N, C-alpha and C positions, 0 to 999 in steps of 0.2 A: 504494500500500500504506500502510495506517495502522498505526503502531506505538504500542502502549499499554504503558507500563512498569508492572509490578506491584511496588511496593516492599515489602520485608519487613524484619524486624529485623536488627540488626547489619550494616547496609550491604548486605544481600543484595537482589537484585531479579531479575526475569526479564521478557522481552518477550512480548507477545501481538501477533502480526501478523494484521491483518484486511484482506481484500481478495481479489479474484479471482486464483486461482493461488497463493495463499499456501502450499499444500502442497508446491509445487516448491522452496521455500526450506529444506527439511528438512536438507540437508547443512550449511547455514550455521549451524544452531542446535544441532547435535549437540554434546554435551560433548567437550571436547578429549581426544583419545586413544582415543575409543570405536572398537573394532575390529569389533564386532558389534551389530546391531540386531534385537531380537526384536519383530516387528510383530504386535500383538494386534488382531484384528478379528473380524467376523462375515461369514459367506458372503454374506448379503443386503446388506451395505454396498456392495460393488462399487466402492470407491475404492482405487486403488493409489498407493503412494508409493515413491520411490527414495531410500534413505538415503545412497547413495554409498559405503557400506561393505558388508561381507558381511551379508546379512540373511536371515531366515527368518520365514515367516508362521505364526502360531499362531491357529487358529480357536477361538472360544468359541460357546456356544449362543446362540440368539436370545431376546429378551424378558427381563423381570424374573426369571423362574425361573432363568435362567442366572447371575444376579448372586448367587452363593451361595458358601459356604466350599468346597464340592466343586470349583467352578471354580478357586478360588485354588490348591488343592492340585494340580489337573491342570496348571495353567499353570506353577507352580513346579517340578514334577517334569519337565515338558517343557523348561523352561529349563535345568535341571541336566543332563539327558541331552544337550542340545546343547552344553553347556559355557559358558553365559553367565556372565560374571564381574562383579564390582562395578565394573570399569572400563568396562563396556559400557552399553547403553541399551535401554530398553523404549520402543516407539513405539505408542501407542494410537490406532487409526484407527476411528472410529465415533461413535455417540451417547453419551449419558450412561451407559448401561449398560456400554459398553466402557471409557470413560475412568475411571469409578468402580472397575471391577473390575481392569483392567490397572494402574491407579495403585496400588491396594492390593497387588496381587501384586508390583509393583516395590518398594513400601515394605517388604515383609517378606522378599522373597527376598534371601539373603545380608545381611539386616538393612539393605537399602537399595541399590537400583540406580536410576540416573537414569532419568527418564521424560519423554518429549515427547508432548504431546497434539495430535492432528489431528482435532478434532471435526467430524463430517460432518452434524450436525443443527443447526437453529437453536437448539434448547434447549441443546445442548452448547456452542455458540459464545458465547451470551450468559450462560451460567451454569455448567453442570455441569463443564466442563473448566477453569474458572478458579478458583484459590484453594487448591488442594491438599487439598480434602476427598476422601478415597477411602473406599470401603467396600462392603460387601455386606449383603444382607438375611438375616433369620432368619424362620422361620414366624411368630414373635411380632411382627414389625414390620420396617419398612424402615430400612435404613442403620444397624442397631444395632451392627454390628461394622466397625471401620475404623481409619484412621490419617490424620493430617495428613502429607501428603507432597507438597511443592511441585514442580511440573514445572520442567524446565530451560527450556522455552519452550512456547508454544501457537500453533498455526497455524490460524487461522480462515479457511478458504478459502470465501468466499461463492459461488464458482462452483458448488460441489457441491450447494448448497441447491436448485438447479433440478431436481435428480433426486428430491426428496422427494415422497412422496404428500401430497395436500392436508391430510389429518388430521394427519400427522406435522409438517408445517410449522406448522399452527395450534397444535399442542402447544407449540412453541417460543414462540409469541406469548403463551402463558400466563405464561411466565417474563418475557417482555418487558414485559407489563402490570404485573407487580410493580414494575418499576423506575420506572414512572410515578408510583407512590406513595412512592418513595424519593428523589425529587428530580430525576429526569431529565425535562426539559420537552419538549413537542412531539414525542414519540417517533413518533406516526403520520405526522408531516410530514417525517421524515428519510428520506433515501435509505438503502437497506439497509445498505451498508457503514458509514455514519455512525451508524445506529441500533445496530448491533452494537457498534461502538466505544464509543458513549455508555454502553451497558449495562456493558461491560467496565470503563470508567473508574469508573463508580459502584461496581461491586463491588471494584475495586482500592482505592478510598478506604477502604472498610470493612475490607478485609483488612489494609491498612497500619496501621490503628488497632487491630486486634484479631486478629492472625494465627491464634491458637489458640483463639479464642472464649472468652476468660477474663473479659473486662470487660462483655460483653453487646452491644458495638457491632456485632460481626459477626453476632450472632444476628438482627439486624434483617433480614438477607437471607433469613431463614426466614419472612418475612411470607406468610401464606396457607398455609404448609406443614404446620402442625400437623394441621389437618383433612385436608389433601391426602394426607399419608402414611397417615392412618387410612383414608381412602376407598380408597386403592390396596390396602392390606392386606385390608380387609374385602371388597372386590370382586374379589380375586385378580387385580388389575391389568387389569381390563376397561377402566378409564379410562386414558388416556395421562396422564403426569405433569403436563404443562402444563394439561390439562383439569381435573385435580384441583386444581391450584394456583389456577386461575381461580375455581372454586367456593369454595375456601378463602379467597380474597381478599374475596369478597362476604360470606361467612359472618363473617369477622373484623370487617368493618364493621358488620354487624348485631349481633354480640355486643358490640362497643364501644358501639353505641347503647343496647342493653339495659342496659349497665352505666353509662350516663350520661356516657360519655366523648366522644361525638360526636352530631351532630344528623342529621336526615333528609337534609339536603343532602349530607353525607359519604357516606351509604349510596347515594344516587342517583348520585353521581359514580363510585363503585365499579361500580355496575351499568352505567353508561354506558360506562366505559372497557373493561370486560370484554366487554360485548355488542358494542362497536365492533370487537373482534377476532374476532367470530363464535364466541365461546367460551361454554360453559355457565355458568349462574349459580346453579342450584338443586341441592341435594343429591338424588342419584338416588332415585326412588321405591322403597320397600321397604327402605331402609336403616334399621337399628335404631339409634336414638339412644344407647341404653345401651351397646351394643356399641362404637360409635364413641368414646364417652367413655372406656371401658376401654382402647381402643387409644391414645387421646391421652394417657392417664396414663403411658404408656411412652415418650413422646417424650423425646428427649435433653435438651431444655430444661427438662423437668419435674423441678426439684430440690425445690421446696416446693409440692406440689399441682399442679393443672392450670395449665399455663403457656402463654400465647399472646403473639404479637407483635400489638399492637393500636394503632390510631390513637387520638389523644387531644389534649388541650389543648397538650401539649408536642411533638406530632408522634408518629410511630410509635416505640413502645418496647416492651420486654419487660415483661409483666405476669404475676406469679405469684399463686397462690392464688385463681384464678378459681373461683367456686362451680359445682359440677357441675350444680346445678339450672338456673342461667342458661345453661349450655352446652346442656343437653338442650332447654330451652325454645326456644333460638335454632335448634337443629337442626330442631325440629318446624316452626318458622316458615319455615325455608329449604327444607323438603321439598316 
């Protein structure tokens, strides 16, 4: 079992356990004194956990449409009817949709109940369940309502990844590819447990430097996500998140080239890494560039005009005020 510490401010920290069978360590990481565990999952997940205390399972709907404010209300009302208290714990078992939604419910129920994540997808293990970002979607965009609520622990059981459908597993590789551009070397050469742990360590470094995304350091983890979230919203989530991120990574490299920040070699490297994971690299046919630009203008990073995480002479950084004309032209190039 690999243990990665995620340091936070004021001496706080939590552990991420990575390895086969990690979910069986749940009782060890529960907050002291927790009498009840509200297990939030989806029927299709099919992974069971034993909290070692009184527990009840609360099912939420499948897919991104279930990641909404209505689900938060349903969960919180169900918690209340069961008698969950601030001394108890929420356990999220599932992919990013589950950990994002259950984490947000835990953050707002009784103004904060501890949460432990048991991510069951590769995407959840390398990214979504780590770092305390929780939230739900609005019709106007993805993850527009949420809260920072750090988990008490995260259990990345790589054993359960063998149950994933091939497309779902590849979706996780889209997030993994992102870390190849954020300083994680030789990812494709690493064994699965080591690759997951390497991504978690990289994310932990950014979280430690900027837990609440106030200095811009943590925003680098959104590399490829500005277009990705717009594609997901515009396409009503026909694309898996990791597929959209893969397209967003290549788009970001092409946009950086158009702005004179990088050369052709950088774009070629992005294409090579993403294609090496058998992921899409082009914007889906029929996507309207102007509509995507409108959606990207609502991105949470967009404080002063269109804002992207882009590569450049100083490495990957947040770039504000990107001209809409350059973005539209790059979208047409990438379509």
